[in-house]
N, C-alpha and C positions, 0 to 999 in steps of 0.2 A: 127629164126624169123626175118622178115624184120624190120629194124629200131629199133632194140632192145635197142638202147641207148636213145631213145626219151622219154620225160615226158608224163605221162597220162593226165596232165592238172590240177591236184589237186594243186600241188606246193604251199603248205601253204594256203594262202587266195585267190589264183587265181580263184578257182571255185566259189568264192563269188564276188570278186572285178572285175574280168575280165571274166565274165561268157561266153561270146561269144567265146573268145579265148580258154578258158578251155574246152568248149564243142567241139570245132573243134579238139583240141589236143586229147580229149577222143575218138572221132570218129576215128581218125587216129590210136590211140593205139589199140582200139578194132578191127579195120580192120586188123591190123598187127597180133594181137593175134589170131583172128579168122581164119587167113589163114592156120593155122596148125590144124584146126578143134578140139580144145581141148574140153574135157568134162566140165572143169571148169578152172577158173583162180585162182591162189593162190598168195598171197602177204603177206609181213610182215608189210607193211605200211598201217595204218588205213585210212589215207587220200586217198590213191590210191584205197583202197578197197571200201570206201564209194562212191567215185566219179565214178569209173568204174561200180559198181553195180547199181548206180543211172540211168544208161542208160537202164537197164533191158534187155540187149542183151544175156548175158550168166551168169551163177552163178560165183560169186566172193567170195572167202573165205580166212580167215587167214590161213597161211600154216599149223598151228598146227591142224586144224580141220580134214583134210584128214589123217594126221599122227595118230591122236586119233582114227579115224574111222577104220584104218587098224589094230589097236591093239585090237579091240573088236570083 
């Protein structure tokens, strides 16, 4: 994935206190994640999940959700 090391823009309170920067970082992250055409994004970080999912571009889940789904 391109730029795998970059932040999604949530970074604690950034999505609230620095909304313009946070949204730009989120767009960059979603563009990079989308380049691989994933069915969904999984993360363990609730801040990242909430922020990325807020863009409404693709499904974002906690990693345990697809694991649970695979067990049923």
